[in-house]
C-alpha positions in Angstrom: 163.8 102.4 139.1 163.7 98.7 138.0 165.4 95.5 139.0 168.7 94.6 137.2 168.0 93.1 133.8 164.4 94.4 133.6 163.8 97.2 131.2 160.0 97.4 130.8 158.5 99.1 127.8 155.7 100.4 130.0 155.2 100.3 133.7 153.0 101.4 136.6 154.5 103.3 139.5 152.6 102.4 142.7 152.8 105.0 145.4 152.5 103.0 148.7 152.6 106.1 150.9 149.6 107.5 149.1 147.6 104.3 149.7 148.5 104.6 153.4 147.4 108.2 153.5 144.2 107.5 151.6 143.4 104.7 154.1 144.0 107.0 157.0 141.7 109.6 155.5 139.0 107.0 154.8 139.2 105.6 158.4 138.6 109.1 159.6 135.3 109.3 157.8 133.9 106.1 159.4 131.3 107.0 162.0 132.1 106.0 165.5 131.1 102.4 166.4 131.2 101.1 162.9 133.7 98.8 161.1 135.8 99.1 158.0 136.5 96.4 155.4 139.5 97.1 153.1 138.5 95.8 149.7 141.6 94.3 147.9 139.8 92.5 145.1 141.2 92.4 141.6 144.7 92.2 143.0 144.1 95.4 145.0 142.6 97.2 142.0 145.8 96.3 140.0 148.2 97.6 142.7 149.4 94.2 143.9 147.6 92.7 146.9 150.8 91.5 148.6 152.1 95.1 148.7 148.8 96.5 150.0 148.1 94.0 152.8 150.9 95.3 155.1 149.7 98.9 154.7 146.2 97.8 155.8 147.6 95.9 158.8 149.7 98.9 159.9 146.5 100.9 160.5 144.8 98.2 162.4 142.2 97.2 159.8 140.8 93.8 160.9 138.6 92.9 157.8 139.7 92.5 154.2 137.4 91.8 151.2 138.5 89.7 148.3 136.8 87.7 145.5 139.2 85.0 144.4 140.9 82.1 146.1 144.3 83.3 144.9 143.7 86.7 146.6 142.8 84.9 149.8 146.0 82.9 149.8 148.1 86.0 149.2 146.4 87.8 152.1 147.0 84.9 154.5 150.6 84.5 153.3 151.1 88.2 154.1 150.3 87.3 157.8 146.8 88.8 158.0 144.8 86.9 160.6 141.6 89.0 160.6 138.3 88.4 158.9 138.5 87.6 155.2 135.2 88.0 153.4 134.5 87.0 149.8 132.5 89.8 148.2 130.3 87.6 146.0 128.8 84.1 146.2 131.3 81.4 145.3 131.2 78.2 143.3 131.4 74.9 145.2 134.9 74.5 143.9 136.0 77.9 145.2 134.5 77.2 148.6 136.3 73.9 148.9 139.6 75.4 147.7 139.4 78.3 150.2 138.7 76.2 153.3 142.3 76.4 154.5 142.3 80.2 154.3 139.2 80.6 156.5 137.3 82.7 154.0 133.9 83.8 155.1 131.5 83.0 152.3 128.3 84.6 151.2 125.2 82.4 150.8 122.1 83.0 148.7 121.0 79.5 147.8 120.0 76.3 149.6 122.6 74.3 147.8 125.4 76.5 149.0 124.0 76.5 152.5 124.0 72.7 152.6 127.5 72.6 151.3 128.8 75.0 153.9 126.8 73.1 156.6 128.6 69.9 155.7 132.0 71.7 156.0 131.0 73.2 159.4 129.9 69.8 160.7 133.2 68.3 159.8 135.2 71.2 161.4 136.5 72.4 158.0 134.8 75.7 157.9 134.8 78.6 160.5 131.7 79.8 162.2 130.4 82.8 160.2 128.5 82.9 156.9 127.0 86.0 155.3 123.5 85.9 154.0 123.4 88.0 150.8 120.2 89.9 150.1 119.4 91.6 146.8 117.1 94.2 148.4 115.9 95.2 144.9 119.5 96.1 144.1 122.1 94.6 141.8 120.2 91.5 140.8 123.2 89.4 140.2 123.9 86.8 142.9 122.0 87.8 146.0 118.6 86.5 147.3 115.5 88.6 146.7 113.3 88.1 149.7 110.5 90.5 148.5 109.0 87.5 146.7 107.3 84.4 148.1 109.8 81.9 146.5 112.7 84.1 147.8 111.3 84.1 151.3 110.9 80.3 151.2 114.5 79.9 150.1 115.6 82.2 152.9 113.7 80.2 155.5 115.4 77.0 154.2 118.8 78.6 154.4 118.2 79.8 157.9 117.1 76.4 158.9 120.2 74.8 157.5 122.8 77.3 158.8 121.0 78.6 161.9 123.3 80.8 164.1 126.2 80.4 161.7 124.6 83.2 159.8 126.8 85.8 161.4 126.4 88.5 158.7 123.7 89.9 156.5 124.8 92.0 153.5 123.8 93.7 150.4 125.4 95.9 147.7 123.7 99.2 146.8 123.3 99.7 143.0 123.2 103.6 143.3 124.7 106.1 145.6 122.5 109.0 144.5 121.2 110.4 147.8 117.5 109.7 147.2 118.1 106.2 145.9 120.7 105.4 148.5 118.2 106.4 151.3 115.5 104.1 149.7 117.9 101.2 149.3 119.2 101.5 152.8 115.6 101.6 154.3 114.5 98.6 152.2 117.6 96.6 153.2 116.9 97.3 156.9 113.3 96.2 156.4 114.5 92.9 154.9 117.1 92.4 157.6 114.3 92.8 160.2 112.2 90.2 158.3 115.1 87.8 158.4 115.6 88.3 162.2 111.8 87.9 162.8 111.8 84.6 160.9 114.8 83.1 162.6 116.5 82.6 166.0 119.1 85.1 165.1 119.8 88.0 167.5 120.6 91.4 166.0 123.5 91.9 168.4 125.2 88.8 167.1 124.9 89.6 163.4 127.1 91.9 161.4 124.8 93.8 159.0 126.8 95.4 156.3 126.3 97.4 153.1 127.9 100.3 151.4 131.0 101.0 149.4 133.5 103.9 149.1 130.8 106.0 147.4 128.4 105.3 150.3 131.1 106.4 152.8 131.6 109.8 151.1 128.0 110.4 150.5 125.9 112.8 152.6 123.5 109.9 153.5 124.1 108.2 156.9 123.1 104.7 156.0 122.4 102.1 158.7 125.3 99.7 158.3 127.6 98.1 160.8 130.5 98.1 158.4 131.6 99.9 155.2 133.3 97.9 152.5 135.7 100.3 150.7 138.1 99.8 147.8 138.1 102.7 145.4 138.8 105.3 148.0 142.0 103.6 149.0 143.4 104.1 145.5 142.5 107.8 145.2 139.7 107.3 142.8 137.3 109.5 144.7 137.1 112.9 146.3 140.4 114.6 145.6 139.0 117.7 147.3 139.2 115.8 150.5 142.9 115.0 150.1 142.6 111.6 148.4 145.3 111.1 145.7 145.7 108.7 142.8 148.0 105.9 143.7 149.1 104.7 140.3 151.0 106.4 137.4 151.4 104.8 134.0 154.6 105.5 132.0 156.4 104.5 128.8 159.2 105.8 126.7 160.0 107.4 123.3 161.5 104.7 121.1 161.8 106.7 117.8 161.6 110.2 116.4 161.0 110.8 112.8 160.0 113.7 110.4 157.1 113.0 108.1 155.8 115.2 105.3 152.3 116.7 104.9 149.8 114.1 103.6 151.5 111.1 105.2 149.1 108.5 106.6 149.6 107.4 110.2 148.9 104.0 111.6 146.5 101.2 110.5 143.9 101.7 107.8 145.3 105.2 107.0 142.8 106.5 109.5 144.8 109.7 110.0 146.7 111.9 107.7 149.1 114.7 108.5 147.8 118.2 107.7 151.4 119.5 107.5 155.0 118.4 108.0 155.2 116.8 111.4 157.7 115.3 113.9 156.3 112.1 115.3 157.3 110.0 118.3 156.7 106.3 118.5 156.0 105.4 122.1 156.4 102.0 123.8 152.9 101.3 124.8 149.8 99.9 123.0 146.6 98.0 123.6 148.5 95.0 125.0 149.4 97.3 127.9 145.9 98.7 128.4 146.1 101.8 126.1 142.7 101.1 124.7 141.9 101.4 121.0 138.8 103.4 121.8 141.1 106.3 122.5 141.9 106.8 118.8 141.5 110.4 117.8 140.8 111.9 121.2 143.8 111.4 123.5 147.1 112.8 124.5 150.2 111.9 126.5 152.6 114.0 128.5 156.2 114.4 127.5 158.3 116.9 129.4 156.1 119.8 130.4 153.7 119.5 127.4 150.8 117.4 126.1 151.3 115.6 122.8 148.3 114.5 120.9 148.2 110.8 119.9 147.8 110.3 116.1 146.5 107.3 114.3 145.0 104.1 115.5 146.4 102.4 118.6 148.7 99.5 117.8 149.3 96.4 119.9 152.7 97.6 121.2 153.0 101.2 120.1 151.3 104.6 119.8 152.4 107.6 117.8 152.3 111.2 119.3 152.8 114.5 117.5 155.8 116.2 119.2 156.3 118.9 116.5 156.0 121.6 119.2 158.1 119.8 121.8 161.7 120.6 120.7 163.5 119.0 123.7 162.1 115.5 123.3 164.6 112.7 122.7 164.6 109.0 122.2 164.5 107.3 125.6 162.5 110.1 127.3 159.8 109.1 129.8 156.2 109.5 128.6 153.4 110.1 131.1 150.3 108.2 130.1 148.6 108.8 133.4 149.5 110.7 136.6 152.2 113.2 137.6 155.4 112.7 135.7 157.7 115.3 134.2 155.5 118.2 135.1 152.5 117.8 132.8 149.5 115.9 134.2 147.1 113.4 132.7 144.3 113.8 135.2 141.7 111.2 136.2 139.1 113.2 134.4 141.2 113.2 131.2 141.9 109.5 131.4 138.3 108.6 131.9 137.2 110.8 129.0 140.0 109.4 126.7 139.3 105.7 127.5 135.6 106.1 128.1 135.6 104.1 131.3 136.0 104.6 135.1 139.4 104.8 136.8 138.8 101.6 138.8 138.6 99.8 135.5 141.8 101.5 134.2 143.8 100.9 137.3 142.9 97.2 137.4 143.7 96.8 133.7 147.0 98.7 133.8 148.2 97.1 137.0 147.7 93.6 135.6 149.1 94.3 132.2 152.3 96.2 133.1 155.4 95.9 135.1 154.9 97.4 138.6 157.4 99.6 140.4 156.8 100.4 144.1 157.7 103.6 145.9 
């Protein structure tokens, strides 16, 4: 399972064939005539971007979305020659550092527009910049053109970059059908305003918005391209055949019998209500098993669920295996996914750790050894 000499205490198993299948299913949902951008930010949601790029290339995807310069470099090193879009506005240092990788940047300020103009004029930057509009949406780094000052800034940006504005984009804050419809209509109105106040031609501009949730919604938004990440990793719509692409495992390192009344873990936060057999397991908050799960989580050992007892330690958790007679030191423990028969489902994981699966995958993948299948 692992390379010689490597014996990880906890590890993520990455299922490449599931990523490929999820991508195939996602591409099948894209309406005819529209484009697809594979979002590989956060090291491909913790899956390892260098491993996912070839899977994307195999299915003819010609646009990848990233956020960091390091991700851009890995994508290019993997041989990807298509469009590479940064999915947020960048610092001047990031823009300068990504010039060699031909990253298409987003712009929402006059200072960024002038910087990119200087790079274009010295043949150091490509020919497409994406104007990022807030459209009463996320309110984090995009330009709000519903206000007078926002419109003034937009006119200045258009004056500086001209026809190098090859894309206009936004990010919808909600994918509830009613709100999604409103957001899409407002975005299109603002796109029309931009076109009316510039020399840009609609046919020459890639207008894009929408995420995985938008793609699987029942709302047909007006977008030239969907930017999708979560759906590639099986985070959405299992009823459509999408499967989780990551498992998280650890091992039993110790088995001990403890009498009724014994305290378990830090601060004596838990006490045994009767004699119990407890397993110490080789995973803790260092590995992304979050402390917030104390008192309300379980792991899978063999074909049974074992409740976790006591507070979460940095490198260990304790599970009650009194009713699992077959457990032995060295046995594999399933923290998430399908291992050894009993399943820790996405719904269970999200409830235990009180966050979304995208957050967990990214955290687990960056904190643990990764094994690819």
